[in-house]
C-alpha positions as CSV (number, residue, x, y, z in Angstrom):
1,M,-22.2,-55.4,14.0
2,F,-23.9,-58.6,15.3
3,F,-27.2,-57.3,14.0
4,M,-25.7,-56.4,10.6
5,A,-24.2,-59.9,10.3
6,K,-27.7,-61.3,10.3
7,L,-28.7,-59.2,7.3
8,R,-28.9,-60.6,3.8
9,P,-25.4,-60.6,2.2
10,A,-26.2,-57.9,-0.3
11,L,-27.7,-55.6,2.3
12,F,-24.8,-56.3,4.7
13,L,-22.4,-55.3,1.9
14,K,-24.3,-52.1,1.2
15,Y,-24.1,-51.1,4.8
16,M,-20.4,-51.9,5.1
17,M,-19.6,-49.9,1.9
18,E,-21.5,-46.9,3.2
19,F,-19.7,-47.2,6.5
20,I,-16.3,-47.4,4.8
21,T,-17.1,-44.4,2.5
22,K,-18.1,-42.3,5.5
23,Q,-15.0,-43.2,7.4
24,S,-12.9,-42.4,4.4
25,K,-14.4,-38.9,4.1
26,M,-13.9,-38.3,7.8
27,N,-10.3,-39.3,7.6
28,K,-9.2,-37.0,4.8
29,T,-5.7,-35.8,5.3
30,I,-5.5,-32.0,5.5
31,L,-2.4,-30.8,3.7
32,L,-1.2,-27.4,5.0
33,D,1.2,-25.1,3.1
34,S,2.4,-21.8,4.4
35,G,3.5,-19.5,1.6
36,H,7.2,-18.4,1.3
37,G,10.1,-19.0,3.6
38,F,10.8,-18.4,7.3
39,I,13.7,-16.7,9.1
40,I,17.1,-18.4,9.6
41,A,19.8,-16.7,11.7
42,S,17.9,-13.4,11.6
43,E,17.7,-13.6,7.8
44,Y,14.4,-13.8,6.0
45,Q,14.5,-16.5,3.3
46,T,12.3,-14.9,0.7
47,S,13.0,-11.7,-1.2
48,G,10.2,-9.1,-0.9
49,K,7.1,-10.5,0.6
50,R,7.1,-8.1,3.6
51,S,5.3,-5.1,4.9
52,P,6.6,-1.5,4.8
53,R,8.6,-0.5,7.8
54,W,5.9,1.1,10.0
55,P,6.5,4.4,11.9
56,D,7.3,2.4,15.1
57,G,10.1,0.6,13.2
58,T,8.4,-2.8,12.9
59,I,8.2,-4.9,9.7
60,L,6.0,-8.0,9.0
61,Y,7.7,-10.8,7.1
62,E,5.0,-12.7,5.3
63,G,6.5,-16.1,5.5
64,E,6.9,-15.8,9.3
65,C,3.3,-14.8,9.6
66,N,2.0,-17.5,7.4
67,K,3.9,-20.2,9.2
68,Q,2.7,-19.1,12.6
69,I,-1.0,-19.1,11.4
70,K,-0.3,-22.6,10.0
71,S,1.2,-23.7,13.4
72,R,-1.9,-22.5,15.2
73,L,-4.2,-24.3,12.7
74,M,-2.2,-27.5,13.2
75,E,-2.8,-27.2,17.0
76,M,-6.5,-26.9,16.4
77,L,-6.6,-29.9,14.1
78,Q,-4.5,-32.0,16.5
79,A,-6.8,-31.1,19.4
80,E,-9.8,-32.6,17.6
81,N,-7.9,-35.5,16.0
82,Y,-8.0,-34.4,12.4
83,P,-5.2,-36.0,10.4
84,F,-2.9,-33.4,8.8
85,V,0.5,-33.0,7.1
86,D,2.7,-29.9,7.2
87,I,3.8,-29.7,3.5
88,N,6.7,-27.3,4.1
89,P,8.0,-27.7,7.6
90,E,11.4,-26.3,6.7
91,S,12.5,-22.7,7.3
92,T,13.8,-22.4,3.8
93,D,11.5,-21.3,1.0
94,V,10.5,-24.7,-0.6
95,S,9.9,-24.5,-4.3
96,L,6.3,-24.5,-5.6
97,S,6.9,-27.7,-7.6
98,E,8.3,-29.5,-4.6
99,R,5.2,-28.5,-2.5
100,V,3.0,-29.9,-5.2
101,N,5.0,-33.1,-5.5
102,R,4.8,-33.6,-1.8
103,A,1.0,-33.0,-1.7
104,N,0.2,-35.3,-4.7
105,K,1.5,-38.3,-2.7
106,Y,-1.6,-38.1,-0.6
107,E,-4.7,-39.5,-2.2
108,N,-7.6,-39.0,0.2
109,S,-6.7,-35.4,1.1
110,L,-7.4,-31.7,0.7
111,Y,-5.0,-28.8,0.4
112,I,-4.9,-25.3,2.1
113,S,-2.3,-22.8,1.1
114,I,-2.0,-19.9,3.6
115,H,-0.9,-16.4,2.5
116,S,-1.1,-12.8,3.5
117,N,-2.2,-10.2,0.9
118,A,-0.5,-7.1,-0.5
119,G,-1.3,-4.4,-2.9
120,G,-2.9,-1.7,-0.7
121,G,-6.3,-3.2,-0.3
122,T,-8.4,-4.4,2.6
123,G,-10.0,-7.7,3.7
124,C,-9.6,-11.3,2.8
125,E,-10.2,-13.5,-0.2
126,L,-9.9,-17.1,-1.4
127,F,-8.6,-18.5,-4.7
128,T,-9.3,-21.8,-6.5
129,A,-7.9,-22.9,-9.9
130,V,-9.8,-21.7,-12.9
131,N,-11.0,-25.1,-13.8
132,C,-11.2,-26.4,-10.3
133,S,-13.3,-29.4,-9.1
134,S,-16.7,-28.9,-7.5
135,A,-15.0,-30.2,-4.3
136,S,-12.6,-27.2,-4.3
137,T,-15.5,-24.8,-4.8
138,A,-17.4,-26.4,-2.0
139,L,-14.4,-26.2,0.3
140,A,-13.9,-22.5,-0.5
141,R,-17.6,-21.8,0.1
142,E,-17.5,-23.4,3.6
143,I,-14.5,-21.3,4.5
144,E,-16.2,-18.2,3.0
145,A,-19.3,-18.8,5.1
146,Q,-17.3,-18.5,8.3
147,Y,-15.6,-15.2,7.4
148,K,-18.3,-12.8,8.7
149,P,-18.9,-14.7,12.0
150,H,-15.2,-14.3,12.7
151,F,-14.5,-10.9,11.2
152,E,-17.7,-8.9,11.5
153,G,-17.3,-5.5,9.8
154,E,-14.2,-6.5,7.7
155,R,-14.4,-6.6,4.0
156,W,-14.9,-9.9,2.2
157,R,-13.3,-9.8,-1.2
158,G,-14.9,-13.1,-2.4
159,I,-13.9,-16.4,-3.9
160,K,-11.8,-15.9,-7.1
161,K,-10.4,-18.1,-9.8
162,K,-6.8,-17.9,-10.7
163,D,-4.3,-20.5,-11.7
164,F,-1.8,-20.1,-8.9
165,Y,0.7,-23.0,-9.3
166,V,-0.2,-24.9,-6.1
167,V,-4.0,-24.9,-6.6
168,K,-3.7,-25.6,-10.4
169,N,-1.3,-28.6,-10.1
170,T,-2.4,-30.4,-6.9
171,R,-4.7,-33.3,-7.5
172,M,-7.0,-32.9,-4.5
173,P,-9.5,-30.2,-3.5
174,A,-7.4,-27.1,-3.0
175,V,-7.8,-23.5,-2.0
176,L,-5.4,-20.6,-1.4
177,V,-6.2,-18.2,1.4
178,E,-5.2,-14.6,1.1
179,S,-5.7,-13.1,4.6
180,F,-5.4,-9.4,5.4
181,F,-3.2,-6.9,3.7
182,M,0.3,-6.6,5.1
183,D,0.8,-3.3,3.4
184,T,-2.3,-1.8,5.0
185,E,-1.2,-0.6,8.4
186,R,-4.4,-1.1,10.4
187,E,-4.9,-4.7,9.1
188,C,-1.2,-5.6,9.4
189,K,-1.0,-4.3,13.0
190,K,-4.4,-5.7,14.2
191,Y,-4.4,-9.1,12.6
192,L,-1.1,-10.2,11.0
193,M,1.3,-8.9,13.7
194,T,-0.6,-10.1,16.8
195,R,-1.1,-13.5,18.3
196,A,-4.8,-12.7,18.8
197,G,-5.2,-11.8,15.1
198,R,-3.3,-14.9,13.8
199,D,-5.4,-17.1,16.1
200,R,-8.6,-15.6,14.6
201,I,-7.4,-16.3,11.1
202,A,-6.5,-19.9,12.0
203,L,-9.9,-20.4,13.7
204,W,-11.7,-19.0,10.7
205,I,-10.0,-21.5,8.4
206,F,-10.4,-24.3,10.9
207,T,-14.2,-23.8,11.3
208,G,-14.7,-23.8,7.5
209,L,-12.6,-26.9,7.2
210,K,-14.6,-28.7,9.8
211,N,-17.9,-27.7,8.2
212,Y,-16.7,-28.9,4.8
213,L,-15.7,-32.3,6.2
214,K,-19.0,-32.7,8.0
215,S,-20.8,-32.0,4.7
216,L,-19.3,-34.9,2.9
């Protein structure tokens, strides 16, 4: 800094602006949203949004799974000093409009909505808004690039555009993650119902996020 102070004022200002811009990019607040509600007094807070009852009697409740993946992701972010905010910490199912309202209070930020898929398919996919920003596309591509290293042999369904409420109405780079299918027994049991599987999903997203932030 002593050296920089000896520079001509215009050059000094240039270096300072570049430094401030770099710090701003590094300090983006990561907004984390887990889809649907949790469980209160043994009662799941969202109708539907669950796996079939499997032959061993177990059921996956999507909101519980999403929230646990988000919690693991927050642990990873905290361990490396990335600023983040839990958009829906409640166990109740927070409305989509309220999630968006909360998110839009943060200016220098990005938004990740975590879900588990359904419909009898396989693999994972990402969604951005139809008319999303180039930053949203870049974020999605960085997460996409980390899929195969973390889930070799599993199907990648691609980056898709659809105007889900939270990615359409938030004002920052935003993606919605649809991880494995809760109504496909192998994927549900291997990834969505185990700590190891949830950790892998969180690590996949975390690695993509880090690479995106490094690219700015």
